[in-house]
Every structure is written in C-alpha cells, then in structure tokens.
The first five atom37 places (N, CA, C, CB, O) and aatype in JSON, in Angstrom:
{
  "aatype": [12, 7, 10, 6, 6, 13, 11, 6, 9, 6, 19, 1, 15, 0, 12, 12, 7, 9, 1, 19, 16, 9, 16, 9, 3, 16, 9, 15, 11, 0, 6, 1, 4, 0, 2, 8, 7, 12, 13, 5, 19, 2, 9, 2, 11, 2, 9, 6, 17, 15, 3, 16, 9, 19, 11, 16, 10, 18, 6, 7, 1, 14, 15, 2, 11, 16],
  "atom_mask": [
    [1, 1, 1, 1, 1],
    [1, 1, 1, 0, 1],
    [1, 1, 1, 1, 1],
    [1, 1, 1, 1, 1],
    [1, 1, 1, 1, 1],
    [1, 1, 1, 1, 1],
    [1, 1, 1, 1, 1],
    [1, 1, 1, 1, 1],
    [1, 1, 1, 1, 1],
    [1, 1, 1, 1, 1],
    [1, 1, 1, 1, 1],
    [1, 1, 1, 1, 1],
    [1, 1, 1, 1, 1],
    [1, 1, 1, 1, 1],
    [1, 1, 1, 1, 1],
    [1, 1, 1, 1, 1],
    [1, 1, 1, 0, 1],
    [1, 1, 1, 1, 1],
    [1, 1, 1, 1, 1],
    [1, 1, 1, 1, 1],
    [1, 1, 1, 1, 1],
    [1, 1, 1, 1, 1],
    [1, 1, 1, 1, 1],
    [1, 1, 1, 1, 1],
    [1, 1, 1, 1, 1],
    [1, 1, 1, 1, 1],
    [1, 1, 1, 1, 1],
    [1, 1, 1, 1, 1],
    [1, 1, 1, 1, 1],
    [1, 1, 1, 1, 1],
    [1, 1, 1, 1, 1],
    [1, 1, 1, 1, 1],
    [1, 1, 1, 1, 1],
    [1, 1, 1, 1, 1],
    [1, 1, 1, 1, 1],
    [1, 1, 1, 1, 1],
    [1, 1, 1, 0, 1],
    [1, 1, 1, 1, 1],
    [1, 1, 1, 1, 1],
    [1, 1, 1, 1, 1],
    [1, 1, 1, 1, 1],
    [1, 1, 1, 1, 1],
    [1, 1, 1, 1, 1],
    [1, 1, 1, 1, 1],
    [1, 1, 1, 1, 1],
    [1, 1, 1, 1, 1],
    [1, 1, 1, 1, 1],
    [1, 1, 1, 1, 1],
    [1, 1, 1, 1, 1],
    [1, 1, 1, 1, 1],
    [1, 1, 1, 1, 1],
    [1, 1, 1, 1, 1],
    [1, 1, 1, 1, 1],
    [1, 1, 1, 1, 1],
    [1, 1, 1, 1, 1],
    [1, 1, 1, 1, 1],
    [1, 1, 1, 1, 1],
    [1, 1, 1, 1, 1],
    [1, 1, 1, 1, 1],
    [1, 1, 1, 0, 1],
    [1, 1, 1, 1, 1],
    [1, 1, 1, 1, 1],
    [1, 1, 1, 1, 1],
    [1, 1, 1, 1, 1],
    [1, 1, 1, 1, 1],
    [1, 1, 1, 1, 1]
  ],
  "atom_positions": [
    [[29.11, 182.69, 93.33], [27.93, 182.47, 92.9], [27.52, 180.87, 92.47], [27.82, 183.39, 91.83], [26.36, 180.47, 92.53]],
    [[28.57, 180.07, 92.07], [28.56, 178.89, 91.58], [28.29, 178.79, 90.14], [0.0, 0.0, 0.0], [27.95, 177.72, 89.64]],
    [[28.44, 179.95, 89.4], [28.46, 179.93, 87.86], [29.7, 179.67, 87.27], [28.02, 181.17, 87.28], [30.74, 180.09, 87.78]],
    [[29.68, 178.88, 86.02], [30.85, 178.75, 85.53], [31.63, 179.86, 84.77], [30.73, 177.76, 84.84], [30.99, 180.87, 84.45]],
    [[32.69, 179.79, 84.52], [33.3, 181.22, 83.79], [32.98, 180.99, 82.39], [35.09, 181.53, 83.95], [32.99, 179.9, 81.82]],
    [[32.67, 182.29, 81.84], [32.17, 182.35, 80.45], [33.54, 182.34, 79.56], [31.18, 183.78, 80.19], [34.48, 183.09, 79.8]],
    [[33.53, 181.47, 78.58], [34.66, 181.26, 77.69], [34.29, 181.42, 76.35], [35.25, 180.0, 77.84], [35.1, 182.09, 75.71]],
    [[33.15, 180.94, 75.63], [32.66, 181.23, 74.35], [31.16, 180.89, 74.52], [33.42, 180.41, 73.17], [30.64, 180.35, 75.49]],
    [[30.5, 181.37, 73.27], [29.26, 181.09, 73.16], [28.62, 179.48, 73.0], [28.97, 181.87, 72.12], [28.99, 178.73, 72.1]],
    [[27.84, 179.19, 73.8], [27.18, 177.69, 74.11], [26.13, 177.45, 74.4], [27.58, 177.05, 74.95], [25.48, 178.26, 75.05]],
    [[25.54, 176.09, 73.97], [24.05, 175.86, 74.17], [24.27, 174.82, 75.28], [23.12, 175.31, 72.76], [25.05, 173.87, 75.13]],
    [[23.53, 175.04, 76.41], [23.6, 174.03, 77.41], [22.38, 173.35, 77.78], [24.11, 174.55, 78.51], [21.4, 174.07, 77.98]],
    [[22.22, 172.11, 77.93], [21.03, 171.63, 78.07], [21.27, 170.22, 78.89], [20.34, 171.52, 76.66], [22.32, 169.57, 78.9]],
    [[19.98, 169.88, 79.62], [20.2, 168.6, 80.44], [19.2, 167.55, 79.85], [19.93, 168.83, 82.09], [18.04, 167.94, 79.7]],
    [[19.49, 166.32, 79.53], [18.6, 165.38, 79.13], [18.7, 164.25, 79.78], [18.65, 165.14, 77.91], [19.77, 163.64, 79.76]],
    [[17.69, 163.81, 80.41], [17.82, 162.54, 81.37], [18.89, 162.58, 82.36], [18.08, 161.29, 80.6], [19.59, 161.6, 82.59]],
    [[19.02, 163.77, 83.0], [20.1, 164.02, 84.04], [21.48, 163.99, 83.64], [0.0, 0.0, 0.0], [22.37, 163.83, 84.48]],
    [[21.78, 164.17, 82.02], [23.03, 164.2, 81.48], [23.14, 165.69, 80.9], [23.22, 163.02, 80.41], [22.41, 166.15, 80.01]],
    [[24.25, 166.41, 81.61], [24.35, 167.58, 80.93], [25.17, 167.66, 79.49], [24.91, 168.45, 81.88], [26.24, 167.07, 79.34]],
    [[24.65, 168.32, 78.62], [25.23, 168.45, 77.21], [25.59, 170.03, 77.0], [24.09, 167.9, 76.01], [24.85, 170.95, 77.31]],
    [[26.78, 170.14, 76.48], [27.17, 171.44, 76.13], [27.68, 171.4, 74.63], [28.26, 171.97, 77.15], [28.62, 170.69, 74.27]],
    [[26.96, 172.26, 73.76], [27.35, 172.48, 72.44], [28.04, 173.71, 72.09], [26.3, 172.39, 71.68], [27.44, 174.7, 72.54]],
    [[29.02, 173.96, 71.49], [29.91, 175.07, 71.24], [30.04, 175.2, 69.81], [31.26, 174.91, 71.9], [29.83, 174.23, 69.09]],
    [[30.41, 176.44, 69.28], [30.55, 176.67, 67.81], [31.75, 175.63, 67.35], [30.94, 178.35, 67.48], [31.75, 175.11, 66.24]],
    [[32.88, 175.39, 68.47], [33.9, 174.65, 68.0], [33.44, 173.07, 67.98], [35.16, 174.94, 68.88], [33.95, 172.3, 67.16]],
    [[32.56, 172.69, 68.81], [31.88, 171.35, 68.66], [31.16, 171.06, 67.2], [30.77, 171.26, 69.8], [31.25, 170.0, 66.57]],
    [[30.53, 172.08, 66.85], [29.86, 172.03, 65.48], [30.9, 172.09, 64.36], [28.83, 173.25, 65.31], [30.9, 171.25, 63.46]],
    [[31.81, 173.09, 64.4], [32.85, 173.01, 63.35], [33.55, 171.56, 63.47], [33.95, 174.24, 63.54], [33.92, 171.12, 62.38]],
    [[33.76, 170.85, 64.44], [34.5, 169.63, 64.4], [33.35, 168.74, 63.57], [34.99, 169.04, 66.03], [33.64, 168.12, 62.54]],
    [[32.22, 168.75, 64.07], [31.31, 167.69, 63.45], [31.27, 168.0, 62.02], [29.83, 167.67, 64.05], [31.48, 167.09, 61.21]],
    [[31.01, 169.22, 61.61], [31.0, 169.54, 60.11], [32.42, 169.49, 59.25], [30.43, 170.98, 59.98], [32.46, 169.67, 58.04]],
    [[33.62, 169.2, 60.12], [34.76, 169.28, 59.41], [35.24, 170.42, 58.62], [34.72, 168.38, 58.71], [35.89, 170.32, 57.58]],
    [[34.85, 171.56, 59.24], [35.31, 172.89, 58.77], [35.99, 173.65, 59.72], [34.26, 173.67, 58.3], [36.07, 173.4, 60.93]],
    [[36.52, 174.71, 59.07], [37.22, 175.63, 59.87], [36.41, 176.48, 60.84], [37.93, 176.46, 59.02], [35.25, 176.68, 60.5]],
    [[36.9, 177.11, 62.17], [36.15, 177.67, 63.19], [36.69, 178.93, 63.0], [36.25, 177.07, 64.59], [37.15, 179.47, 64.0]],
    [[36.76, 179.63, 61.75], [37.15, 181.04, 61.74], [36.51, 181.76, 60.32], [38.88, 181.12, 61.81], [35.98, 181.17, 59.38]],
    [[36.68, 182.97, 60.44], [35.85, 183.67, 59.37], [36.48, 185.07, 59.35], [0.0, 0.0, 0.0], [37.21, 185.5, 60.24]],
    [[36.11, 185.75, 58.2], [36.48, 187.17, 58.15], [35.09, 188.23, 58.04], [37.49, 187.34, 56.8], [34.26, 188.1, 57.14]],
    [[35.03, 189.07, 58.89], [33.9, 190.15, 58.71], [34.4, 191.51, 58.84], [32.76, 189.98, 59.76], [35.08, 191.77, 59.84]],
    [[34.17, 192.42, 57.96], [34.64, 193.7, 58.05], [33.57, 194.7, 57.87], [35.66, 193.9, 57.12], [32.58, 194.51, 57.16]],
    [[33.83, 195.85, 58.61], [32.75, 196.92, 58.29], [33.34, 198.04, 57.96], [31.82, 197.23, 59.36], [34.55, 198.21, 58.13]],
    [[32.48, 199.05, 57.4], [33.07, 200.23, 56.9], [34.23, 200.24, 55.92], [33.45, 200.9, 57.94], [35.16, 201.05, 56.01]],
    [[34.14, 199.24, 54.91], [35.31, 199.03, 53.91], [35.0, 199.69, 52.82], [35.63, 197.63, 53.53], [33.84, 200.04, 52.59]],
    [[36.17, 199.98, 51.88], [35.89, 200.45, 50.71], [35.42, 199.59, 49.78], [36.81, 201.02, 50.28], [35.9, 198.46, 49.71]],
    [[34.37, 200.04, 48.9], [33.67, 198.92, 48.07], [34.68, 198.29, 46.75], [32.17, 199.64, 47.4], [34.43, 197.31, 46.05]],
    [[35.7, 199.06, 46.7], [36.78, 198.56, 45.64], [37.91, 197.78, 46.33], [37.46, 199.84, 44.83], [39.06, 198.2, 46.23]],
    [[37.64, 196.72, 46.99], [38.48, 196.04, 47.67], [38.77, 194.87, 46.58], [37.9, 195.64, 49.11], [37.99, 194.52, 45.7]],
    [[40.09, 194.32, 46.85], [40.46, 193.34, 45.94], [39.78, 192.11, 45.72], [41.57, 193.05, 46.19], [39.95, 191.44, 44.7]],
    [[38.94, 191.77, 46.75], [38.02, 190.44, 46.73], [36.73, 190.82, 46.3], [37.87, 189.69, 48.18], [35.95, 189.89, 46.09]],
    [[36.26, 192.12, 46.09], [34.97, 192.48, 45.84], [34.44, 191.67, 44.68], [34.88, 193.92, 45.61], [33.41, 191.04, 44.92]],
    [[34.91, 191.58, 43.51], [34.71, 190.76, 42.09], [34.52, 189.38, 42.52], [36.06, 190.84, 40.97], [33.46, 188.84, 42.19]],
    [[35.41, 188.7, 43.22], [35.2, 187.32, 43.54], [33.98, 186.97, 44.32], [36.32, 186.85, 44.25], [33.25, 186.05, 43.95]],
    [[33.69, 187.81, 45.58], [32.62, 187.65, 46.15], [31.26, 187.71, 45.51], [32.71, 188.36, 46.98], [30.34, 186.92, 45.72]],
    [[31.25, 188.8, 44.69], [30.03, 188.91, 43.76], [29.82, 187.67, 42.9], [30.17, 190.14, 42.8], [28.75, 187.08, 42.78]],
    [[31.0, 187.34, 42.3], [30.99, 186.14, 41.28], [30.41, 184.85, 42.0], [32.56, 185.8, 40.71], [29.63, 184.09, 41.43]],
    [[30.89, 184.67, 43.37], [30.64, 183.48, 44.0], [29.12, 183.52, 44.63], [31.78, 183.25, 45.09], [28.33, 182.57, 44.53]],
    [[28.86, 184.63, 45.2], [27.52, 184.76, 45.88], [26.47, 185.01, 44.77], [27.51, 185.97, 46.98], [25.53, 184.23, 44.82]],
    [[26.44, 185.79, 43.95], [25.38, 185.78, 42.98], [25.51, 185.24, 41.48], [25.0, 187.05, 42.92], [24.79, 185.66, 40.57]],
    [[26.58, 184.2, 41.31], [26.84, 183.64, 40.3], [26.93, 184.49, 39.02], [26.03, 182.73, 40.26], [26.48, 184.09, 37.95]],
    [[27.41, 185.41, 39.16], [27.65, 186.42, 38.1], [26.32, 187.19, 37.74], [0.0, 0.0, 0.0], [26.31, 187.73, 36.64]],
    [[25.33, 187.29, 38.43], [24.25, 187.98, 38.24], [24.39, 189.29, 38.85], [23.17, 187.29, 38.69], [24.69, 189.35, 40.04]],
    [[24.19, 190.42, 38.15], [24.46, 191.56, 38.49], [23.6, 192.08, 39.92], [24.23, 192.33, 37.25], [22.38, 192.03, 40.1]],
    [[24.52, 192.53, 40.75], [23.91, 193.27, 42.27], [24.66, 194.34, 42.63], [23.96, 192.33, 43.63], [25.81, 194.55, 42.25]],
    [[23.95, 195.08, 43.41], [24.66, 196.37, 44.09], [25.03, 196.08, 45.36], [23.79, 197.62, 44.19], [25.43, 197.02, 46.05]],
    [[24.97, 194.74, 45.91], [25.44, 194.49, 47.31], [26.57, 193.61, 47.27], [24.38, 193.91, 48.2], [26.69, 192.67, 46.49]],
    [[27.41, 193.97, 48.19], [28.41, 193.11, 48.54], [28.62, 192.95, 50.26], [29.69, 193.68, 47.81], [29.49, 192.2, 50.7]]
  ]
}
C-alpha cells in the first residue's frame, strides 16, 4: 500500500516540500539525555526506592502518593 514500516512513535511533517520526521530518539539526542526509563505497575509500596522517590519528587513534604 506504499506505507512505511512502523518502527517507533514519530511525528511526521512536511514543510516547504521537505519531509521532517521527529522521533523520541531525536528528542533525547537533542536534549543529551538517555532514551530509557522505568515504569512499573502493581508493585508493593514498600520497595527499596520508595523513600528516595518521595524525597526527590516531594522534596521531603509528606505525601501518600508514590
């Protein structure tokens, strides 16, 4: 059908006849940061990183969200 193979999430645009494709990898290279992270669901709230996460996100303020 003439469609390109899907490899990753990307933004496509055409400006003045020039095709531009921006991917998450492009953004991470421009920001000079790593293109990876960690996300976990249904975890026990008593994990070893819980205190560090709360201190970092909430700057020591009490919170019941992690």
